[in-house]
N, CA, C and O of each residue as an XYZ file, in Angstrom:
420
protein
N       0.800     -1.255     -0.078
C       0.115      0.015     -0.112
C       0.742      1.328      0.018
O       0.402      2.311     -0.641
N       1.851      1.303      1.063
C       2.772      2.631      1.032
C       3.993      2.081      1.406
O       4.119      1.556      2.512
N       5.036      2.152      0.492
C       6.461      1.783      0.917
C       6.564      0.559      1.267
O       7.334      0.236      2.171
N       5.867     -0.260      0.665
C       5.996     -1.808      0.967
C       5.104     -2.324      2.096
O       5.165     -3.536      2.299
N       4.273     -1.588      2.875
C       3.448     -1.910      3.928
C       2.194     -2.105      3.502
O       1.719     -1.334      2.668
N       1.523     -3.076      3.965
C       0.268     -3.281      3.869
C      -0.780     -2.557      4.640
O      -0.373     -1.996      5.658
N      -1.937     -2.464      4.385
C      -2.949     -1.669      5.263
C      -2.924     -2.390      6.708
O      -3.134     -1.665      7.680
N      -2.693     -3.709      6.910
C      -2.539     -4.381      8.106
C      -1.377     -3.792      8.859
O      -1.512     -3.378     10.011
N      -0.160     -3.753      8.165
C       1.035     -3.067      8.643
C       0.917     -1.719      9.409
O       1.443     -1.444     10.487
N       0.016     -0.827      8.534
C      -0.184      0.547      8.893
C      -1.064      0.627     10.025
O      -0.875      1.443     10.927
N      -2.047     -0.214     10.014
C      -3.054     -0.108     11.312
C      -2.339     -0.634     12.495
O      -2.596     -0.147     13.596
N      -1.351     -1.706     12.362
C      -0.727     -2.218     13.465
C       0.129     -1.086     14.079
O       0.013     -0.754     15.258
N       0.997     -0.511     13.211
C       1.819      0.459     13.557
C       1.302      1.712     14.299
O       1.805      2.219     15.302
N       0.150      2.139     13.589
C      -0.583      3.199     14.214
C      -1.144      2.811     15.757
O      -1.184      3.673     16.635
N      -1.514      1.614     15.959
C      -2.122      1.239     17.319
C      -0.918      1.131     18.212
O      -1.034      1.590     19.348
N       0.228      0.585     17.850
C       1.456      0.572     18.737
C       2.082      1.969     19.057
O       2.653      2.270     20.105
N       1.878      2.751     17.994
C       2.403      4.311     18.253
C       1.421      4.870     19.203
O       1.893      5.508     20.144
N       0.176      4.750     19.127
C      -0.676      5.416     19.994
C      -0.528      4.884     21.456
O      -0.504      5.659     22.412
N      -0.430      3.550     21.585
C      -0.048      2.956     22.958
C       1.175      3.623     23.699
O       1.225      3.883     24.902
N       2.097      3.837     22.807
C       3.279      4.339     23.275
C       3.204      5.766     23.716
O       3.588      6.179     24.811
N       2.647      6.513     22.710
C       2.405      8.054     22.961
C       1.430      8.159     24.107
O       1.652      9.072     24.903
N       0.607      7.546     24.282
C      -0.617      7.923     25.348
C      -0.324      6.908     26.532
O      -1.079      7.008     27.499
N       0.659      5.956     26.583
C       0.927      5.170     27.628
C      -0.695      4.478     27.911
O      -1.274      4.644     28.985
N      -1.231      3.772     26.879
C      -2.519      3.266     27.134
C      -2.577      2.005     26.550
O      -1.889      1.742     25.563
N      -3.349      1.175     27.077
C      -3.570     -0.122     26.652
C      -4.663     -0.220     25.452
O      -5.721     -0.819     25.638
N      -4.400      0.305     24.401
C      -5.274      0.399     23.316
C      -5.589     -0.974     22.565
O      -4.786     -1.299     21.690
N      -6.680     -1.816     22.816
C      -6.786     -3.026     22.029
C      -6.992     -2.744     20.626
O      -7.342     -1.646     20.192
N      -6.750     -3.824     19.899
C      -6.984     -3.920     18.408
C      -7.576     -5.303     18.152
O      -6.941     -6.335     18.371
N      -8.684     -5.279     17.732
C      -9.377     -6.763     17.487
C      -9.927     -6.527     16.055
O     -10.491     -5.472     15.768
N      -9.750     -7.533     15.166
C     -10.210     -7.565     13.785
C     -11.410     -8.495     13.757
O     -11.462     -9.515     14.445
N     -12.244     -8.153     13.042
C     -13.390     -8.925     12.592
C     -13.119     -9.465     11.114
O     -13.200     -8.800     10.081
N     -12.748    -10.942     11.245
C     -12.291    -11.626      9.833
C     -13.236    -12.492      9.562
O     -14.179    -12.733     10.316
N     -13.009    -13.099      8.290
C     -13.868    -14.193      7.888
C     -13.019    -15.542      7.754
O     -11.791    -15.566      7.831
N     -13.667    -16.439      7.586
C     -13.128    -17.809      7.599
C     -12.123    -17.992      6.408
O     -11.202    -18.808      6.393
N     -12.432    -17.135      5.445
C     -11.438    -17.176      4.197
C     -10.239    -16.392      4.340
O      -9.215    -16.644      3.705
N     -10.362    -15.330      5.262
C      -9.085    -14.575      5.231
C      -8.366    -14.438      6.509
O      -7.404    -13.683      6.647
N      -8.918    -15.285      7.567
C      -8.214    -15.267      9.000
C      -6.754    -15.711      8.983
O      -5.880    -15.161      9.652
N      -6.550    -16.787      8.138
C      -5.186    -17.188      8.418
C      -4.066    -16.164      7.861
O      -2.994    -16.004      8.445
N      -4.443    -15.448      6.607
C      -3.630    -14.488      5.878
C      -3.464    -13.414      6.975
O      -2.324    -13.114      7.330
N      -4.490    -12.850      7.502
C      -4.453    -11.796      8.551
C      -3.444    -12.093      9.741
O      -2.522    -11.331     10.032
N      -3.710    -13.249     10.375
C      -2.885    -13.579     11.487
C      -1.448    -13.832     11.049
O      -0.592    -13.474     11.857
N      -1.037    -14.384      9.920
C       0.203    -14.495      9.297
C       0.760    -13.045      9.114
O       1.830    -12.728      9.632
N      -0.010    -12.134      8.340
C       0.607    -10.677      8.343
C       0.814    -10.043      9.735
O       1.736     -9.237      9.858
N       0.071    -10.327     10.743
C       0.361     -9.636     12.136
C       1.281    -10.331     12.939
O       1.780     -9.775     13.918
N       1.569    -11.524     12.620
C       2.599    -12.293     13.534
C       3.839    -11.589     13.662
O       4.530    -11.896     14.634
N       4.251    -10.729     12.902
C       5.633     -9.978     12.979
C       5.408     -8.796     14.152
O       6.305     -8.010     14.460
N       4.128     -8.793     14.732
C       4.026     -7.625     15.650
C       3.466     -8.337     16.947
O       2.301     -8.435     17.333
N       4.656     -8.809     17.512
C       4.362     -9.829     18.856
C       3.679     -9.094     19.965
O       2.973     -9.720     20.755
N       3.867     -7.635     20.084
C       3.471     -6.904     21.169
C       2.094     -6.269     20.876
O       1.564     -5.440     21.615
N       1.578     -6.731     19.748
C       0.059     -6.280     19.299
C      -1.022     -6.857     20.059
O      -1.934     -6.109     20.408
N      -1.052     -8.059     20.363
C      -2.269     -8.636     21.152
C      -2.228     -7.940     22.667
O      -1.164     -7.627     23.200
N      -3.242     -7.786     23.148
C      -3.678     -7.265     24.521
C      -4.117     -8.539     25.264
O      -5.024     -9.254     24.838
N      -3.376     -8.811     26.485
C      -3.651     -9.880     27.224
C      -5.102    -10.038     27.686
O      -5.610     -9.069     28.251
N      -5.855    -11.193     27.501
C      -7.219    -11.292     27.769
C      -8.109    -10.981     26.510
O      -9.319    -11.193     26.583
N      -7.694    -10.613     25.655
C      -8.541    -10.195     24.410
C      -7.993    -10.873     23.157
O      -6.773    -10.919     22.995
N      -8.870    -11.429     22.217
C      -8.385    -12.015     21.142
C      -7.836    -11.009     20.069
O      -8.224     -9.850     20.214
N      -7.092    -11.236     19.136
C      -6.794    -10.407     18.121
C      -7.633    -10.291     16.954
O      -7.484     -9.440     16.077
N      -8.622    -11.283     16.985
C      -9.607    -11.317     16.068
C     -10.872    -12.125     16.366
O     -10.835    -12.979     17.253
N     -11.782    -11.939     15.798
C     -12.937    -12.829     15.851
C     -13.640    -13.021     14.520
O     -13.701    -12.106     13.699
N     -14.192    -14.270     14.306
C     -14.727    -14.523     12.943
C     -16.119    -14.190     12.666
O     -16.962    -14.378     13.543
N     -16.470    -13.664     11.410
C     -17.861    -13.540     10.988
C     -18.408    -14.913     10.944
O     -17.749    -15.949     10.857
N     -19.728    -14.793     11.016
C     -20.574    -16.210     10.813
C     -20.401    -16.317      9.246
O     -19.850    -15.479      8.532
N     -21.035    -17.628      8.806
C     -21.029    -17.962      7.521
C     -22.604    -17.988      7.094
O     -23.534    -18.165      7.881
N     -22.703    -17.797      5.817
C     -23.874    -17.894      5.160
C     -24.003    -18.796      3.895
O     -23.132    -18.758      3.026
N     -24.955    -19.505      3.807
C     -25.025    -20.296      2.517
C     -25.004    -19.490      1.298
O     -25.660    -18.449      1.277
N     -24.358    -19.836      0.331
C     -24.564    -19.205     -1.110
C     -25.784    -19.731     -1.602
O     -26.018    -20.931     -1.459
N     -26.786    -18.793     -2.304
C     -27.856    -19.097     -2.916
C     -27.951    -18.904     -4.361
O     -27.267    -18.010     -4.859
N     -28.642    -19.558     -5.040
C     -28.884    -19.498     -6.425
C     -29.874    -18.292     -6.765
O     -30.982    -18.303     -6.228
N     -29.544    -17.295     -7.593
C     -30.444    -16.148     -7.728
C     -31.906    -16.512     -8.197
O     -32.946    -16.033     -7.743
N     -31.774    -17.485     -9.229
C     -33.109    -17.804     -9.884
C     -34.179    -18.395     -8.767
O     -35.349    -18.039     -8.908
N     -33.905    -19.138     -7.838
C     -34.846    -19.508     -6.862
C     -34.504    -19.555     -5.415
O     -35.264    -20.057     -4.587
N     -33.226    -18.971     -5.088
C     -32.804    -18.970     -3.818
C     -32.598    -20.308     -3.109
O     -32.453    -20.461     -1.896
N     -32.607    -21.110     -3.913
C     -32.034    -22.455     -3.303
C     -30.555    -22.576     -2.977
O     -29.739    -21.899     -3.603
N     -30.199    -23.382     -2.057
C     -28.754    -23.602     -1.815
C     -28.064    -23.855     -3.045
O     -28.666    -24.467     -3.928
N     -26.727    -23.419     -3.251
C     -25.634    -23.803     -4.129
C     -25.151    -25.195     -3.790
O     -24.934    -25.528     -2.625
N     -24.993    -25.970     -4.777
C     -24.418    -27.313     -4.725
C     -23.079    -27.417     -5.456
O     -23.040    -27.065     -6.635
N     -22.086    -27.828     -4.910
C     -20.618    -27.984     -5.420
C     -20.212    -29.386     -5.361
O     -20.289    -30.004     -4.299
N     -19.772    -29.942     -6.470
C     -19.307    -31.265     -6.411
C     -17.958    -31.422     -5.664
O     -17.575    -32.501     -5.213
N     -17.265    -30.255     -5.569
C     -15.943    -30.093     -4.785
C     -16.042    -30.411     -3.339
O     -15.076    -30.871     -2.731
N     -17.190    -30.176     -2.773
C     -17.519    -30.406     -1.450
C     -18.117    -29.260     -0.781
O     -18.468    -28.354     -1.537
N     -18.318    -29.088      0.485
C     -19.152    -28.163      1.053
C     -18.545    -26.843      1.049
O     -19.317    -25.888      0.965
N     -17.073    -26.582      1.139
C     -16.430    -25.497      1.226
C     -17.041    -24.224      0.545
O     -17.301    -23.149      1.087
N     -17.208    -24.578     -0.734
C     -17.404    -23.383     -1.667
C     -19.059    -22.947     -1.366
O     -19.603    -21.945     -1.830
N     -19.582    -23.780     -0.633
C     -20.996    -23.349     -0.373
C     -21.323    -22.174      0.534
O     -22.400    -21.580      0.569
N     -20.400    -21.959      1.155
C     -20.486    -20.850      2.218
C     -19.685    -19.446      1.788
O     -18.682    -19.370      1.078
N     -20.314    -18.517      2.331
C     -19.704    -17.153      2.050
C     -19.608    -16.202      3.394
O     -20.475    -16.405      4.244
N     -18.896    -15.461      3.583
C     -19.042    -14.395      4.727
C     -20.006    -13.487      4.366
O     -20.185    -13.097      3.212
N     -20.699    -13.105      5.434
C     -21.730    -12.135      5.409
C     -21.512    -10.716      5.293
O     -22.423     -9.941      5.000
N     -20.189    -10.316      5.542
C     -19.704     -9.035      5.516
C     -20.057     -8.302      6.794
O     -20.533     -8.874      7.775
N     -19.794     -6.980      6.727
C     -19.712     -6.100      8.020
C     -20.944     -5.940      8.634
O     -20.972     -5.586      9.812
N     -22.120     -6.175      7.927
C     -23.393     -6.271      8.518
C     -23.488     -7.315      9.721
O     -24.299     -7.176     10.636
N     -22.635     -8.315      9.639
C     -22.572     -9.350     10.745
C     -21.824     -8.909     11.955
O     -21.544     -9.748     12.812
N     -21.489     -7.702     12.092
C     -20.619     -7.199     13.190
C     -21.216     -7.560     14.564
O     -20.592     -8.135     15.455
N     -22.622     -7.114     14.639
C     -23.204     -7.203     15.906
C     -23.514     -8.677     16.407
O     -23.323     -8.989     17.582
N     -23.956     -9.488     15.547
C     -24.142    -10.943     15.873
C     -22.793    -11.767     16.008
O     -22.687    -12.668     16.840
N     -21.785    -11.415     15.161
C     -20.474    -12.014     15.329
C     -19.928    -11.696     16.639
O     -19.424    -12.588     17.322
N     -19.996    -10.412     17.068
C     -19.264     -9.909     18.098
C     -19.934    -10.444     19.457
O     -19.271    -10.861     20.406
N     -21.324    -10.378     19.425
C     -22.006    -11.143     20.511
C     -21.590    -12.634     20.663
O     -21.470    -13.075     21.807
N     -21.382    -13.368     19.692
C     -20.984    -14.814     19.639
C     -19.746    -14.928     20.288
O     -19.609    -16.048     20.780
N     -18.640    -14.052     20.498
C     -17.467    -14.085     20.928
C     -17.473    -14.317     22.474
O     -16.645    -15.034     23.035
N     -18.448    -13.666     23.095
C     -18.556    -13.638     24.572
C     -17.988    -12.357     25.154
O     -18.175    -12.057     26.334
N     -17.222    -11.528     24.226
C     -16.619    -10.251     24.890
C     -17.440     -9.323     25.580
O     -17.114     -8.593     26.516
N     -18.772     -9.449     24.900
C     -19.786     -8.518     25.504
C     -20.470     -8.907     26.837
O     -21.226     -8.151     27.447
N     -20.109    -10.254     27.262
C     -20.868    -10.664     28.403
C     -20.214     -9.920     29.603
O     -18.999     -9.729     29.559
N     -20.803     -9.567     30.477
C     -20.212     -8.993     31.741
C     -21.138     -8.758     32.850
O     -20.724     -8.292     33.911
């Protein structure tokens, strides 16, 4: 994105800078999908001081079945069940976050 840094690098560095600047435990938690989680965690692995104790670095969106536009029936794939699912997107924030247990208190 910029000087060889990805958007994840930029976000991680911003959070680490703000923590140092304000001496604050500023958490960073990503809402990820089952398709991008491994890539996100791999990209953030170089920032060992990024996780905040007691909090996850990510939580996952739910999955939704893919549907055929013609009749809204579920998609069927010979390759197996994997391609039958898709992430619902950012509209899933509240239900996915609630499912983490982070809001229990």
